[in-house]
C-alpha positions in Angstrom: 17.3 -21.4 2.8 20.1 -19.0 1.9 17.7 -16.2 2.3 17.0 -16.9 5.5 20.3 -17.4 6.6 21.5 -14.2 5.4 18.7 -12.1 7.2 19.7 -14.5 10.5 23.4 -13.3 9.9 22.3 -9.5 9.0 20.2 -9.2 12.7 22.6 -11.1 14.7 25.6 -8.8 13.4 23.2 -5.4 14.0 23.2 -6.2 17.0 26.4 -6.8 18.0 27.5 -3.4 15.9 25.0 -1.3 18.2 26.3 -3.2 21.2 29.8 -2.2 20.7 28.9 1.4 20.3 31.3 1.5 17.1 30.4 1.7 13.6 30.3 -1.5 11.3 33.3 -2.5 10.0 33.6 -3.5 6.5 33.1 -6.6 7.1 30.1 -6.5 9.7 28.9 -4.0 6.5 29.0 -6.9 3.9 26.7 -9.1 6.5 24.3 -6.1 7.1 24.0 -5.7 3.8 23.1 -9.5 2.7 19.7 -8.5 4.8 16.5 -8.5 1.9 13.4 -8.7 4.3 11.3 -11.7 4.9 8.8 -11.1 1.8 7.8 -14.7 0.8 9.1 -16.7 3.5 6.2 -18.2 5.2 8.1 -20.1 7.3 8.2 -17.2 9.9 4.8 -17.4 10.2 4.6 -20.8 11.4 4.9 -22.4 15.1 8.5 -23.2 16.5 8.1 -23.6 20.0 8.3 -27.4 20.2 10.0 -30.0 18.3 6.4 -31.4 17.7 5.6 -28.3 15.7 7.8 -29.3 13.0 4.9 -31.9 11.9 2.5 -29.5 11.3 4.7 -27.7 8.7 4.6 -28.1 4.7 6.7 -30.9 3.7 8.5 -28.1 1.2 9.4 -25.7 4.5 10.2 -28.5 6.8 14.2 -28.1 5.8 13.9 -24.5 7.1 12.5 -25.3 10.5 15.5 -25.6 12.6 17.2 -22.5 11.1 13.4 -20.4 11.5 13.4 -21.8 15.4 17.2 -20.7 15.5 16.1 -17.0 14.1 13.4 -16.6 17.2 15.7 -18.2 19.6 18.6 -15.9 18.9 16.0 -12.5 18.9 15.1 -13.8 22.2 18.3 -14.3 23.3 19.5 -10.9 22.2 16.4 -8.5 23.1 16.3 -6.4 26.6 12.8 -8.0 27.7 10.0 -10.2 26.9 8.2 -7.0 25.6 11.1 -6.0 23.1 11.1 -9.5 21.8 7.8 -9.6 21.3 8.0 -6.3 19.1 11.0 -7.8 17.3 8.8 -10.7 16.2 5.9 -9.4 15.4 7.8 -7.3 13.1 9.1 -10.5 11.3 5.8 -11.9 11.0 4.2 -8.3 9.6 7.5 -7.9 7.1 6.6 -10.8 4.9 3.4 -8.4 3.6 5.5 -6.0 1.7 9.3 -6.4 2.2 10.1 -6.6 -1.0 13.3 -4.8 -1.3 14.6 -3.0 -4.8 17.3 -3.9 -6.4 20.5 -1.4 -7.0 20.4 -1.3 -10.8 16.8 -0.1 -10.5 17.1 2.5 -7.8 20.5 3.4 -9.7 18.1 3.8 -12.9 15.8 6.3 -11.0 18.8 8.7 -9.2 20.2 9.0 -12.6 17.0 10.0 -14.8 16.6 12.7 -12.1 20.4 13.5 -12.1 20.7 13.6 -16.1 17.5 16.5 -15.5 19.8 18.6 -14.0 18.2 18.6 -10.5 20.2 19.0 -7.5 19.0 17.7 -4.1 19.3 18.8 -0.8 16.8 17.3 0.9 16.1 13.6 0.8 13.3 11.7 2.2 12.7 7.9 1.9 9.6 6.8 3.9 9.7 3.0 3.9 13.4 3.0 3.7 14.2 -0.7 4.5 17.8 -1.3 4.4 18.1 2.1 2.6 18.7 1.0 -1.4 17.1 4.5 -2.3 19.2 6.5 0.3 22.3 4.5 -1.4 21.8 4.9 -4.4 20.8 8.8 -4.3 23.4 10.1 -1.2 26.2 8.3 -3.0 26.1 10.9 -6.0 25.5 13.9 -4.6 25.7 15.8 -1.0 22.5 15.7 0.5 20.4 15.4 3.9 18.8 12.3 4.2 16.0 11.5 6.5 14.8 8.1 6.3 11.4 6.4 7.9 11.7 2.3 8.6 8.7 1.2 10.8 10.2 -2.5 11.6 12.5 -2.2 14.4 14.9 -5.3 13.1 15.0 -3.3 10.0 15.7 0.0 11.6 18.2 -1.3 13.5 20.0 -2.7 10.7 19.6 0.6 8.4 21.2 2.3 11.4 23.7 0.4 11.5 24.5 0.9 7.8 24.2 4.4 7.4 24.9 5.9 10.9 25.5 9.6 9.2 21.8 9.6 8.1 18.7 10.2 10.3 16.7 7.4 10.8 13.3 7.7 12.5 12.4 4.3 13.7 8.5 5.1 13.1 5.8 4.8 10.6 5.5 7.2 8.1 2.6 8.6 9.8 4.7 10.4 12.7 6.1 12.9 9.9 6.5 15.9 12.4 4.8 18.9 11.4 7.8 21.0 11.2 8.7 18.1 7.9 6.1 19.0 5.4 6.6 20.9 2.6 10.4 20.3 3.0 11.8 17.6 0.6 13.3 18.3 -2.5 12.9 14.2 -3.2 10.6 11.6 -1.9 11.4 8.2 -3.3 10.8 4.2 -2.4 9.7 1.2 -2.8 6.4 2.0 -0.4 4.7 -1.0 1.0 0.9 -2.0 -0.4 -2.1 -3.7 1.1 -5.5 -3.1 2.3 -4.5 -2.1 5.8 -5.2 0.8 7.6 -2.7 3.9 8.6 -4.2 6.2 11.5 -3.2 9.4 10.8 -5.7 12.1 12.6 -4.6 14.6 9.6 -6.5 12.2 7.0 -9.5 12.6 8.2 -10.1 16.1 6.9 -12.2 14.7 3.9 -13.6 11.6 2.3 -10.4 11.0 -0.1 -8.1 11.3 2.4 -10.0 9.2 4.6 -10.3 6.3 2.2 -6.9 6.6 1.1 -5.8 5.9 4.6 -7.5 2.4 4.6 -5.0 1.3 2.2 -1.2 1.8 2.6 -0.1 2.5 -0.5 -2.6 5.3 -1.4 -1.9 6.5 2.1 1.5 6.9 1.3 1.2 8.4 -2.2 -1.1 11.5 -0.4 0.8 11.7 2.8 4.3 12.3 0.2 2.3 15.3 -1.6 2.5 16.7 2.1 5.8 15.8 2.6 7.9 17.5 -0.4 8.0 21.3 -1.1 6.6 22.5 -4.2 8.0 21.7 -7.1 9.8 18.7 -5.6 9.9 15.4 -7.1 7.7 11.9 -5.6 9.3 8.8 -6.9 7.4 5.5 -5.7 7.6 2.4 -6.5 3.8 1.0 -5.8 1.5 -2.3 -6.9 0.2 -1.7 -10.3 -3.4 -1.7 -8.5 -2.7 1.8 -7.3 -3.4 2.8 -11.5 -5.6 0.0 -12.3 -8.3 -0.4 -9.6 -11.5 2.1 -10.3 -11.6 2.2 -6.4 -8.4 3.9 -6.1 -10.0 6.8 -9.0 -10.4 9.3 -6.3 -6.9 8.8 -5.1 -5.4 9.0 -8.5 -7.5 12.3 -9.6 -6.4 13.8 -6.2 -2.8 13.3 -7.5 -3.6 15.0 -11.0 -5.3 17.8 -8.9 -1.7 18.8 -6.4 0.9 17.5 -8.7 2.4 17.3 -12.3 2.8 13.8 -14.2 6.3 13.2 -15.0 6.3 9.4 -16.2 5.0 6.2 -15.0 6.1 2.9 -16.1 5.2 -0.4 -15.6 7.9 -2.9 -14.5 8.0 -6.6 -15.5 6.2 -8.7 -12.6 9.4 -10.9 -12.4 11.6 -8.1 -11.1 11.0 -9.1 -7.3 10.7 -12.4 -7.8 13.6 -14.1 -6.2 12.8 -12.0 -3.2 9.0 -12.0 -3.0 9.0 -15.7 -4.0 5.9 -14.8 -6.6 5.2 -12.3 -9.5 4.6 -9.3 -8.3 3.0 -6.3 -10.7 4.3 -3.0 -10.0 4.3 0.4 -11.8 7.1 3.1 -10.8 5.0 6.5 -10.8 7.3 10.1 -10.6 5.5 13.2 -10.0 6.1 17.0 -9.5 4.3 18.5 -6.5 2.4 21.7 -7.9 -0.6 23.1 -6.1 -0.9 26.1 -8.3 -2.2 24.2 -11.3 -5.5 25.3 -12.6 -6.2 21.8 -14.6 -5.2 18.4 -16.0 -3.7 17.8 -19.3 -4.9 14.7 -21.5 -2.0 12.6 -20.0 -2.9 12.9 -16.3 -6.9 12.9 -17.3 -6.0 9.1 -18.7 -4.1 8.4 -15.6 -6.6 9.3 -13.1 -9.1 6.9 -15.0 -9.2 3.3 -15.9 -11.2 0.8 -18.0 -12.4 -2.7 -17.9 -12.4 -5.2 -20.1 -14.9 -7.9 -20.1 -12.9 -11.0 -18.6 -12.5 -8.6 -15.8 -9.4 -7.0 -16.0 -9.0 -3.7 -15.3 -6.4 -1.3 -17.2 -5.5 2.2 -16.7 -6.1 4.9 -19.5 -2.2 6.1 -19.3 -1.2 2.6 -20.9 -2.8 2.6 -24.0 0.1 1.3 -25.8 3.3 -0.9 -24.6 5.8 2.0 -24.7 5.7 2.7 -21.0 5.3 -1.0 -19.9 8.7 -3.2 -19.8 8.4 -6.4 -21.2 9.1 -9.3 -23.1 5.6 -11.6 -23.4 2.4 -10.6 -21.6 0.0 -13.0 -20.3 -3.3 -13.2 -17.9 -2.8 -13.9 -14.6 -4.2 -12.9 -11.1 -3.3 -10.1 -8.8 -2.2 -10.4 -4.8 -5.8 -10.4 -4.1 -7.0 -13.0 -6.6 -8.8 -10.9 -9.1 -7.8 -11.1 -12.7 -4.6 -9.4 -14.0 -2.3 -8.6 -16.9 1.3 -10.2 -16.3 4.4 -8.5 -18.0 7.6 -10.4 -17.8 11.0 -10.1 -19.0 13.4 -12.3 -19.9 16.6 -10.4 -19.6 18.7 -9.6 -16.4 18.1 -7.0 -14.2 20.8 -4.6 -15.9 18.4 -4.9 -19.5 15.5 -3.7 -17.4 17.3 -0.9 -15.5 18.6 0.0 -19.2 15.1 0.1 -20.6 13.8 2.1 -17.6 16.5 4.6 -18.0 15.8 5.4 -21.4 11.8 5.4 -20.7 12.9 8.1 -18.1 15.4 10.1 -19.6 12.6 10.6 -22.1 9.8 11.4 -20.0 12.3 13.9 -17.8 12.7 15.6 -21.2 9.2 16.1 -21.7 7.7 16.7 -18.6 10.0 18.0 -16.0 9.3 21.5 -15.0 12.5 22.5 -14.0 11.8 25.9 -13.4 9.5 25.2 -11.3 11.6 22.7 -9.0 14.3 25.5 -8.7 12.4 28.5 -8.1 11.0 26.9 -4.6 14.2 24.5 -3.8 15.7 26.1 -0.1 19.2 25.6 0.9 19.2 22.2 3.4 18.9 23.2 7.2 19.8 21.5 10.2 16.5 20.0 12.0 17.1 18.1 14.7 14.5 15.6 15.7 14.2 15.3 19.9 12.5 12.0 21.5 10.1 14.7 23.1 8.6 16.3 20.5 9.3 14.2 17.2 7.9 10.8 17.9 4.9 11.9 20.3 1.8 9.9 18.8 -1.1 12.1 18.5 -4.4 10.5 19.7 -5.8 8.0 17.7 -9.8 8.6 16.4 -12.5 6.5 17.7 -13.2 4.3 15.2 -16.7 2.1 14.7 -17.2 -1.0 12.6 -17.8 1.3 9.6 -13.9 2.3 9.6 -12.6 -1.5 10.4 -15.1 -2.4 7.0 -13.8 1.0 4.7 -17.4 2.3 4.5 -16.9 5.8 4.2 -19.0 8.9 5.7 -21.0 9.8 3.0 -22.4 6.1 3.2 -22.8 5.9 6.9 -24.9 9.4 6.8 -26.9 8.5 3.4 -26.2 11.5 1.6 -27.6 11.3 -1.7 -26.2 9.6 -4.6 -26.4 12.9 -6.8 -24.1 14.8 -4.1 -21.5 12.5 -4.1 -18.4 13.2 -6.3 -17.9 10.6 -9.0 -15.0 8.3 -7.8 -13.4 7.8 -11.5 -13.3 9.1 -14.5 -12.6 7.6 -18.0 -11.8 8.6 -21.5 -13.8 7.3 -23.6 -13.9 9.7 -27.2 -12.6 8.3 -29.9 -9.3 9.5 -30.1 -8.2 7.6 -27.3 -9.4 3.8 -27.8 -7.5 1.1 -25.4 -5.4 -0.7 -27.8 -4.6 -3.5 -25.0 -6.5 -6.5 -27.2 -9.3 -8.0 -25.3 -8.2 -11.5 -23.7 -10.7 -14.4 -23.7 -10.6 -15.9 -20.1 -12.3 -18.2 -17.5 -11.8 -15.8 -15.2 -14.2 -13.3 -16.4 -16.5 -11.8 -13.4 -19.8 -10.1 -13.3 -19.7 -6.6 -12.7 -22.3 -6.1 -9.3 -24.4 -3.0 -9.7 -24.6 -0.1 -7.3 -27.9 0.8 -8.2 -30.6 0.5 -5.3 -32.9 -2.4 -5.7 -35.6 -4.1 -3.5 -34.2 -6.2 -0.7 -34.5 -10.2 -1.5 -33.6 -11.5 2.0 -35.6 -12.0 5.3 -36.4 -8.7 6.9 -35.9 -9.3 10.6 -37.8 -7.3 12.8 -34.8 -5.5 14.3 -33.7 -4.2 10.5 -34.2 -0.6 11.1 -33.4 2.0 8.5 -29.5 2.1 7.5 -28.9 -1.7 9.1 -26.0 -3.1 7.3 -26.9 -6.0 5.6 -25.9 -8.8 2.5 -27.8 -9.4 -1.0 -26.9 -11.6 -3.5 -23.1 -11.4 -2.1 -22.9 -7.4 -2.3 -22.7 -5.7 0.9 -25.2 -3.0 1.7 -27.6 -1.0 3.9 -31.3 -1.3 4.5 -33.8 1.5 3.2 -37.4 2.1 2.7 -39.1 3.4 0.0 -42.9 4.5 -0.4 -45.3 3.1 -2.7 -48.1 5.0 -3.9 -51.3 3.1 -2.9 -49.5 0.2 -0.9 -49.8 0.9 3.0 -46.3 -0.7 3.9 -43.2 0.5 2.5 -41.0 -1.6 0.5 -37.4 -2.5 1.4 -34.8 -1.5 -0.1 -31.0 -2.7 -0.5 -28.4 0.3 -1.3 -25.1 -1.1 -2.1 -21.8 0.6 -0.9 -18.2 0.0 -2.3 -16.5 -2.0 0.3 -12.8 -3.2 0.1 -12.6 -6.7 -1.4 -10.3 -7.9 1.6 -13.1 -6.7 3.9 -16.0 -8.8 2.3 -16.0 -11.7 4.3 -15.2 -10.1 7.4 -18.7 -8.5 7.1 -20.4 -11.5 5.8 -19.1 -13.0 9.2 -19.9 -10.1 11.5 -23.7 -9.7 9.8 -25.4 -13.1 11.1 -23.1 -12.8 14.4 -24.9 -9.4 14.5 -28.2 -11.0 13.8 -28.0 -14.0 16.2 -27.5 -11.6 19.1 -30.7 -9.5 18.6 -32.9 -12.4 17.8 -31.9 -14.1 21.4 -31.7 -10.6 22.9 -35.2 -10.1 21.6 -36.9 -13.2 22.5 -35.4 -13.2 25.7 -35.8 -9.7 26.6 -39.7 -10.4 25.6 -40.6 -13.7 27.0 -38.2 -13.5 30.0 -36.7 -16.9 29.9 -33.6 -18.6 28.4 -33.8 -19.7 25.0 -31.9 -22.9 24.5 -32.1 -23.1 21.0 -31.1 -19.7 20.3 -27.8 -20.0 22.7 -26.8 -23.3 21.1 -27.5 -21.6 17.2 
């Protein structure tokens, strides 16, 4: 309840500061700084328009009904129009997905490790700023130019009230102006995560970029490589799925091909529990942009790959032991998608976690940070002003097909031969790099589905042509035909494709709907009469 009340007060205060035209007072700043987003506050998704809406709320949340209703009423009252109110309300609801703000002890540990390495920062970018925790940590210690993106309209209003001297861009990171590419000494943030796409025309150049844009956390990493200048640093806190998931192997390899790995540290899941309402597994990954590199070292090869245990748990090959994991005890749990995952917890205070993080970062910076590369390409800060006419103009969004929405890459749409595809993941399998994680017996073990073509086991409808999207034994794939020697008819084959887990149910719902329509169309166009049974399903 206090979490929600603090947010209510901070939003009202931000409107007051904006309308006064004056800088926030010390008292107002104190109220603004208590804003912590709506991560984990499911109550903001529930209806509040009528008194009787409360009857449909879960019993555990009914005490938040009045305050949630007051929140939306206050925002509507202070909005300039109904359209503006809807934009704010949509922002509140979408905020619960990934608005997990970072404790100042952690941002302070990241900043101090970079500063202790002898790094002077002239230009700093936070592409998902929240209320400016990273800008506060870095900007308070050095004189630098700070640019911050924040897509949520209410959060950006609070950010602007707290940081009137910073360049605040109330847009998503995909609106990064072209002139801001290859510019920043340091790009650092606690980035959003999730399998929802970012539509950036610049990321349609190749398969890796296109696939990365279908999950916001992978998109942010490759977009940050564009924003950082040569030798500059990227320091992101992100979901541990980026490192562990085999589906992200191609993104990790692209990162290792364009950046040097300075450090990666797995943070305890309970670090964000107070704000998120649940354990959130996360990694701090620090990279140094180096597009001239000619190969990967052993650490970087490990980072690019991952391994799977018999119980379905995936772990990045970089984590061969617990040296880069902050924990007091591990256990088997689930990731945000309900899949088996290792969870790491720390029984100490946030200060204790920050101290361990500082020690690990200081060691890695002393070993793997290339100061010569950093200083060689550093430029003095210059004044770049974004005008509304050119900085926030959105490029025309590309046409999206059902294949785009379902996350199926171009190669699989055009049926490029499997041999021509680049392998997505690379793993280290020699004896010198055997995993030291102990495999855990767990009832949540999953069956790994084959990616090899097989004979289609379903009913072949008359309208099924080559490349028709279908399901077979729970997998998503497309129809193909194989010529058999001595047979008149071709064998109908099923060709599996990789699909984001979050999209599988959507595709499974789509296919029977498509089939029902085509069956109805085929019958009525052939017999020129209505089919009541097909129309009624």
